[in-house]
C-alpha atoms as one frame of an Amber mdcrd trajectory, in Angstrom:
protein
 151.592  56.690  61.556 148.732  55.718  59.442 145.253  54.094  58.894 145.177
  50.683  57.118 142.531  48.505  55.849 141.942  45.590  53.397 140.202  42.627
  52.193 140.143  39.594  49.950 137.484  39.586  47.182 136.585  36.927  44.544
 134.908  39.369  41.865 136.428  42.601  40.472 133.475  44.795  40.967 134.181
  44.582  44.695 137.336  46.229  44.398 135.508  49.750  44.688 134.838  49.044
  47.917 138.562  49.793  49.249 138.433  53.339  48.084 135.197  53.497  50.437
 136.872  52.315  53.298 140.034  54.552  52.520 137.749  57.740  52.504 136.168
  56.647  56.047 139.584  56.730  57.577 141.006  59.927  55.934 141.020  61.751
  59.378 143.703  59.347  60.525 145.930  59.779  57.359 145.508  62.850  55.594
 148.998  63.336  54.059 148.826  60.124  51.455 146.985  57.447  49.813 147.802
  54.220  48.726 146.333  51.180  47.095 147.573  47.965  46.260 145.488  45.362
  44.596 146.652  41.540  43.425 144.599  38.899  42.032 142.013  38.603  45.047
 143.570  40.895  47.667 143.282  44.588  48.413 145.162  46.650  50.765 144.982
  50.257  51.583 147.243  52.684  53.731 146.193  56.386  54.758 149.447  58.112
  55.780 150.059  60.806  58.718 153.934  61.320  57.787 155.941  60.988  61.057
 159.223  59.216  59.997 160.693  59.758  56.676 158.266  62.305  55.012 159.297
  61.463  51.403 157.428  59.595  49.059 160.336  56.972  49.368 157.954  55.803
  52.569 154.805  55.643  50.399 152.472  52.614  51.492 151.555  49.969  50.650
 155.051  49.288  50.340 156.575  46.231  48.355 159.821  44.876  48.170 162.193
  44.973  45.642 161.035  41.649  44.025 157.602  42.649  44.744 156.988  39.379
  46.637 156.108  40.953  49.973 153.719  43.942  50.767 153.018  45.907  53.943
 150.764  48.276  54.853 151.543  49.620  58.425 149.911  51.994  61.186 152.310
  52.961  63.933 155.958  53.542  65.264 159.016  51.198  65.697 161.270  52.898
  68.069 164.158  50.442  67.766 163.982  50.473  64.135 167.515  51.760  63.485
 169.140  49.336  65.608 167.024  46.685  63.576 168.317  48.405  60.322 171.976
  47.809  61.279 170.979  44.304  62.048 169.734  43.708  58.540 172.542  45.587
  56.907 175.075  43.020  58.549 172.929  40.590  56.423 173.480  42.244  53.212
 170.080  43.959  53.273 170.117  47.464  51.448 167.379  50.089  51.910 165.786
  52.651  49.570 164.154  54.782  52.255 164.779  55.770  56.027 161.375  54.652
  57.049 160.620  52.058  59.764 158.055  50.470  57.453 160.735  49.159  55.175
 162.379  47.934  58.397 159.463  45.752  59.295 158.971  44.475  55.856 162.777
  43.371  55.426 162.584  41.710  58.992 159.893  39.511  57.974 161.613  38.730
  54.809 164.666  37.500  56.873 163.071  36.361  59.916 159.505  35.399  59.036
 156.975  35.264  62.209 160.058  35.653  64.495 160.471  39.122  63.558 157.451
  40.306  65.292 158.885  39.922  68.736 161.716  42.153  67.832 159.908  45.326
  67.486 159.505  47.694  70.383 156.743  50.180  69.439 153.142  50.798  68.905
 152.098  49.334  65.531 149.378  47.173  63.782 150.187  45.963  60.258 149.491
  43.717  57.556 151.905  41.794  55.451 151.430  39.897  52.323 153.532  37.208
  51.396 152.979  36.419  47.843 155.375  33.402  47.888 153.347  31.338  50.340
 150.010  33.148  49.679 149.686  34.413  53.280 148.367  37.384  54.693 149.483
  38.437  58.415 147.972  40.846  60.542 149.960  41.812  63.580 149.315  44.068
  66.837 151.904  45.522  69.269 152.568  43.703  72.439 150.446  46.229  74.640
 147.507  46.947  72.089 148.390  50.459  71.651 147.351  50.507  67.979 143.985
  48.777  66.914 143.383  46.401  64.212 139.884  45.013  63.607 139.187  42.083
  61.903 136.299  39.938  60.206 136.017  36.742  58.503 132.667  36.499  56.059
 132.339  33.808  53.922 135.844  32.557  53.812 136.774  36.220  53.135 138.971
  38.638  55.258 138.477  42.097  56.170 140.475  44.327  58.225 140.683  47.994
  59.297 142.143  50.435  61.729 138.724  51.379  62.643 135.042  50.305  62.948
 133.941  52.672  60.663 135.909  51.076  57.817 133.249  47.843  58.065 130.483
  49.914  57.833 131.873  51.478  54.526 132.483  48.381  53.303 128.939  47.255
  53.839 126.673  50.151  55.209 124.197  47.375  56.460 126.432  45.339  58.544
 124.415  43.998  61.367 125.151  45.094  64.994 126.401  43.071  67.676 123.182
  42.706  70.234 125.539  42.714  73.028 127.247  45.787  72.542 125.001  48.053
  74.615 124.932  45.503  77.615 128.748  45.801  77.771 129.226  49.497  77.122
 126.456  50.230  80.068 128.420  47.827  82.344 132.162  49.094  81.552 131.769
  52.402  79.790 133.554  50.697  76.727 133.144  47.490  74.672 135.766  45.024
  76.009 138.146  43.167  73.726 137.698  41.180  71.348 134.139  42.650  70.825
 132.836  45.622  68.768 129.555  47.058  68.008 129.377  44.944  64.913 128.485
  41.368  64.542 131.442  38.978  63.887 133.949  42.390  63.912 136.677  41.444
  66.431 139.867  43.041  67.735 143.062  41.248  67.296 144.400  40.773  70.903
 147.546  42.557  71.468 150.934  40.523  71.118 149.084  38.228  68.815 149.126
  37.649  64.927 146.382  36.349  62.461 147.919  34.473  59.575 145.248  33.768
  56.594 145.953  31.445  53.994 144.483  32.775  50.663 144.604  29.460  48.955
 142.708  27.197  51.555 141.127  30.427  53.594 142.406  28.783  56.624 142.992
  31.307  59.649 145.173  30.843  62.539 145.572  33.536  65.697 148.748  32.879
  67.469 150.423  34.620  70.402 154.163  35.938  69.597 154.952  37.854  72.719
 153.509  38.080  76.324 154.449  39.828  79.633 154.700  38.048  82.837 155.016
  39.109  86.512 158.184  37.453  87.493 158.885  39.504  90.565 162.704  38.425
  90.210 163.972  41.888  91.160 163.918  42.164  95.068 166.173  44.919  95.894
 164.665  48.093  95.971 167.866  50.260  95.123 168.253  47.932  92.130 164.509
  48.673  91.122 164.974  52.319  91.403 167.976  52.543  89.281 166.490  50.387
  87.026 163.084  52.360  86.356 165.204  55.452  86.395 167.301  54.075  83.306
 164.405  52.333  81.437 162.035  55.169  81.503 164.976  57.599  80.533 165.577
  55.500  77.568 161.992  55.085  76.487 161.526  58.587  76.456 164.714  59.055
  74.384 163.313  56.426  71.871 159.850  57.898  71.810 161.276  61.217  70.472
 162.532  60.097  67.056 160.410  61.974  64.715 161.059  63.774  61.403 157.706
  65.518  61.836 157.091  68.323  64.877 156.704  66.666  68.349 155.382  67.935
  71.385 154.478  66.622  75.045 150.927  66.746  76.759 151.367  68.405  80.331
 148.601  68.029  83.067 150.909  68.622  85.735 150.719  65.292  87.515 153.929
  63.026  88.144 153.759  60.901  84.865 153.411  63.792  82.379 155.934  65.979
  84.271 158.365  63.143  83.930 157.778  62.798  80.040 158.183  66.681  79.963
 161.356  66.799  82.036 163.060  64.028  80.269 162.002  65.065  76.939 163.595
  68.444  77.481 166.611  66.671  78.784 167.283  65.112  75.453 165.881  67.398
  73.005 166.237  70.673  74.484 163.480  73.434  74.132 160.327  71.556  73.629
 156.577  72.387  73.137 154.342  71.646  75.756 150.653  72.099  75.786 147.936
  71.854  78.564 144.305  72.191  79.248 142.788  74.285  82.054 139.339  75.235
  83.453 137.331  77.943  85.145 136.087  75.178  87.395 138.878  75.147  89.956
 138.363  71.801  91.115 139.514  70.178  87.839 142.011  73.091  87.027 145.993
  72.186  87.190 147.400  75.566  86.059 149.579  75.870  89.078 151.488  72.682
  88.657 151.499  73.187  84.689 153.153  76.604  85.209 155.621  75.124  87.732
 156.714  72.548  85.186 156.849  74.568  82.144 158.807  77.249  83.724 161.342
  74.894  85.208 162.248  73.137  82.090 161.655  76.587  79.908 159.388  74.962
  77.361 157.446  76.797  74.876 154.125  76.426  76.576 150.494  76.296  75.145
 147.555  76.794  77.580 143.855  76.311  76.585 141.174  77.007  78.527 138.078
  74.541  77.558 134.645  76.089  78.566 131.131  74.268  78.590 130.498  76.426
  75.671 133.454  74.724  73.710 132.052  71.057  74.701 128.571  71.883  73.098
 130.136  73.392  70.152 132.170  70.445  69.532 129.530  67.768  70.682 128.918
  66.696  67.344 132.286  66.328  66.062 133.088  64.396  69.236 130.506  62.097
  68.661 131.597  61.682  64.819 135.328  60.977  66.403 133.947  58.291  68.546
 134.685  55.001  66.646 133.366  52.813  69.520 131.146  53.733  72.303 133.007
  55.066  75.392 132.314  57.380  78.434 135.669  58.842  78.382 137.790  60.405
  75.649 136.547  63.930  75.513 139.562  65.130  77.414 141.848  63.626  74.482
 139.688  64.916  71.832 140.346  68.487  72.966 143.933  68.090  73.610 144.409
  66.516  70.454 142.555  69.224  68.576 144.607  72.199  70.038 148.034  69.907
  69.387 146.966  70.191  65.715 146.207  73.815  65.974 149.799  74.592  67.067
 151.346  72.297  64.347 152.210  69.276  66.328 151.794  65.766  64.706 153.195
  63.785  67.495 152.829  64.541  71.110 154.013  62.271  74.107 151.579  61.380
  76.973 151.871  60.105  80.412 149.196  57.482  80.056 150.051  54.184  81.586
 151.969  55.364  84.596 149.202  54.856  86.946 148.565  51.126  85.652 152.314
  50.295  85.605 153.630  52.087  88.879 150.395  52.189  91.129 148.723  55.645
  90.942 145.192  54.645  91.299 143.243  54.122  94.450 142.330  50.712  93.469
 145.686  49.604  94.856 144.794  50.577  98.356 141.232  49.194  98.150 141.828
  45.670  96.938 142.682  44.283 100.332 139.291  45.794 101.709 137.394  44.585
  98.746 138.800  41.059  99.100 137.785  41.149 102.832 134.303  42.568 101.960
 133.640  39.811  99.536 134.109  36.923 102.282 131.668  38.538 104.559 128.958
  40.527 102.828 125.594  39.493 101.715 125.144  41.300  98.263 121.688  41.289
  98.090 121.101  43.875 100.520 122.827  46.292  98.310 119.867  46.018  95.601
 117.635  48.057  97.789 120.188  50.905  98.738 120.113  53.817  96.958 123.598
  54.780  97.120 125.362  54.850  93.623 128.495  53.407  94.730 127.189  50.864
  97.096 125.265  49.103  94.395 128.416  48.037  92.753 128.742  45.509  95.540
 126.055  43.276  93.900 128.838  42.539  91.471 130.420  40.349  94.180 127.731
  37.815  93.244 129.770  36.962  89.783 132.491  33.867  90.581 135.283  35.336
  88.424 137.982  38.105  88.471 135.697  40.262  86.471 133.771  40.875  89.785
 136.749  43.215  91.519 136.928  45.170  88.137 133.202  45.855  88.262 133.456
  46.592  91.835 135.773  49.375  91.159 134.803  50.680  87.787 131.399  49.572
  86.589 128.935  51.926  85.481 125.531  50.442  86.017 124.764  47.240  88.179
 123.193  44.425  86.015 119.741  45.122  87.564 119.674  48.642  86.381 120.680
  47.695  82.757 117.828  44.897  82.826 115.459  47.565  83.533 116.991  50.306
  81.002 117.290  47.752  78.199 114.251  45.594  79.086 116.548  42.603  79.068
 116.771  39.517  80.914 119.381  39.895  83.655 120.352  35.905  83.132 121.106
  37.015  79.401 123.253  40.011  80.794 125.016  37.589  83.016 125.823  35.069
  80.308 127.397  37.992  78.167 129.874  38.548  80.907 130.837  34.692  80.507
 131.959  35.502  77.113 134.908  37.586  78.147 138.397  35.995  77.976 140.779
  36.059  80.957 144.353  34.989  81.004 145.191  31.786  82.766 146.996  32.247
  86.044 145.241  35.576  87.003 144.020  34.237  90.130 147.535  33.193  91.294
 148.918  36.953  90.996 149.874  38.664  94.066 147.031  41.208  94.940 149.008
  44.303  93.878 149.644  42.675  90.500 146.014  41.539  90.408 145.079  45.301
  90.641 147.614  46.221  88.078 146.374  43.529  85.499 142.601  44.782  86.284
 143.974  48.555  85.480 145.537  47.355  82.215 142.202  45.782  81.138 140.862
  49.229  81.658 144.084  50.737  79.777 143.958  49.003  77.087 140.006  48.775
  76.515 139.275  52.393  77.126 142.110  54.782  77.596 144.268  53.315  74.347
 141.272  53.025  72.232 139.911  56.474  73.124 143.570  58.121  72.686 143.626
  56.264  69.361 140.642  57.463  67.681 140.152  60.653  69.293 143.630  61.933
  68.339 143.952  60.461  64.811 140.519  62.065  64.042 142.782  65.275  64.760
 145.300  63.855  62.475 147.651  63.756  65.661 149.829  60.562  66.971 150.018
  59.959  70.575 152.883  58.257  71.904 152.999  56.663  75.389 156.592  56.184
  76.663 155.407  54.447  79.875 154.243  51.339  77.642 157.650  50.857  76.151
 158.332  47.283  75.675 161.739  47.081  77.542 160.408  49.365  80.389 157.356
  47.023  80.879 159.542  43.841  80.658 161.841  45.276  83.550 158.885  46.821
  85.678 156.885  43.453  85.454 159.953  41.926  86.926 159.992  43.838  90.129
 158.647  42.501  93.349 155.205  43.912  93.756 156.217  44.780  97.520 158.683
  47.324  95.871 156.762  48.289  92.670 153.700  49.255  94.845 155.238  50.241
  98.001 153.430  53.381  97.927 151.704  55.412  95.452 154.217  55.900  92.350
 157.192  55.043  94.840 159.710  54.214  92.324 159.054  57.035  90.123 159.095
  59.567  92.873 162.411  57.975  94.425 164.169  57.258  91.228 163.435  60.787
  90.076 163.651  62.766  93.138 166.246  65.031  91.972 164.468  66.006  88.860
 160.882  66.428  90.047 159.761  69.683  91.457 158.960  69.115  95.421 155.210
  70.400  94.474 154.775  67.867  92.023 155.960  64.838  94.305 153.870  66.210
  97.031 150.590  66.928  95.487 147.397  64.951  95.643 146.953  62.811  92.834
 144.179  64.147  90.287 143.169  62.548  87.207 143.222  64.308  83.593 139.344
  64.706  83.525 136.569  67.350  82.681 133.869  69.203  84.656 131.218  66.843
  83.198 129.470  66.805  86.324 128.685  70.210  86.032 128.233  70.278  82.132
 125.946  67.552  81.546 123.344  68.991  84.045 121.585  70.928  81.391 121.979
  68.195  78.472 118.931  67.073  76.915 118.353  64.315  74.371 115.313  62.538
  72.934 115.368  58.986  74.587 115.306  56.488  71.950 112.403  54.200  72.911
 113.451  51.501  70.370 116.435  50.546  72.602 115.872  52.269  76.323 113.081
  52.092  78.677 111.794  55.569  78.700 110.513  55.658  82.201 113.737  54.190
  83.632 116.005  56.745  81.828 114.123  59.640  83.045 114.670  58.596  86.509
 118.338  58.678  85.844 118.386  61.930  84.372 116.385  63.719  87.066 118.740
  62.087  89.691 121.919  63.487  87.972 120.551  66.825  87.629 119.898  66.667
  91.578 123.706  65.579  91.798 122.692  62.312  93.264 124.164  60.301  90.292
 127.603  60.040  88.599 127.432  61.885  85.367 128.882  58.734  83.574 125.597
  57.206  83.954 123.743  60.077  81.867 126.593  60.383  79.373 126.371  56.750
  78.500 122.778  56.842  78.275 123.091  60.027  75.831 125.541  57.836  73.692
 123.405  54.630  73.561 120.285  56.982  72.828 121.846  59.171  69.864 124.933
  57.530  68.619 124.907  55.000  65.709 127.906  52.820  65.484
């Protein structure tokens, strides 16, 4: 696991910028630093050693003939199988790393190699023979990779902070505050910086260093085929594929553990990890606030598997003591991520470098309330006059105004938006028509409207997962020099899950997980009411005070929102979002 960055250049005095970029990414790669400089290309790696801890796995890594160079962030869970394939083709290896496997896969199979990898990854390969630079991102977008084309030159980085180090006067994208106040994050491919984009998952970018031509192509895609229509087959298949996924995700030469919230997803990961690895370390967060605390369930699971369990109580004082560091860790604006910050911080304190998480289980197997609400929403859209909701003071009902938008994003915003368009226009003193136009810039896959209703919700929730949960998990964990692995997003498991008829996959909440693992899961976990991994932010933020940045925010409007939140009439995400917009510089 690493942080990577690089750029092309014309003058030698530009090379010193790579060192500035590297320094800005050091929290995500404290174990080693590597630089590669060619005639007009710089590549950099900051390493967090997980697989092959020796210097043989140093990056950027060059092939023996020096014609190919790679800088890589991530984990390839099937690298040993691919390594054996390569050996049969007479390839020899000088390290035990997955980095070398990626490099030699490219040498043999070229662009076709990318679809072979099952893992989380973002890497750059320089093909000296063809003068080509490739940027490649994993199939679900677990690891980020940002890029920009400036005057024919390419700059890339694992984090947006890398671009600010390249040029501290880099212009911001004027849309970012609007996007953030709508979604609570910046939707892909956009960022807070002008002309800096997130490479789409399952895609690669090919840059020709001679002609400066750029091409972005899809190399892999998932599809909802719904070909598995027998419930027993689906149940057994999910059990087999998830078990194999967890086994793969435990490959590590560094200390590894499991985040245990006490819900079904993290419990399954912990139980299976214990089955394959023996005694494991589990860690949990607890609260004094009973509404949010899951200690009872965490103890049930840790006791049942005999794990070395570590529990940390997070108090309001801890939040405020670490607030400055939380804001520094926030590479891109998000109203979430505080939970991941603390759990990653504690993972580092007990010596873990890699931790398995249950992230993805809700999106893939129907854990959110949205899977039940979609029928109601689709029915409501046909009947309601949305204009009446502008005048209603209920925070949740105002979301119905998003049904005026005539594309699939309307359903997502109805389920998960932060502010309405009218509220944003007042907060930012912006034209509501301009805000509407920004929404039109968002990309939606063709064929989304043709999905069944439950698969449609799954697609929307994966939009949330990719743009919020995965981004937050990456920059909050890597800030603490910890890698988060997500077995529910294993490539083989996803291919299988998406082939199950939606009437089976979403029959009930987490139906296939509960049925497939009914003999492993404690009854208390199966029967408990769903509870998200959330913090008592509602209570903690009532006392937060911040100077309102009047250069970007309407002071009068923001003051009204602050007052309402303190009176308990407003969801905490609104004030937290305004706090971030007002104080954080991206």
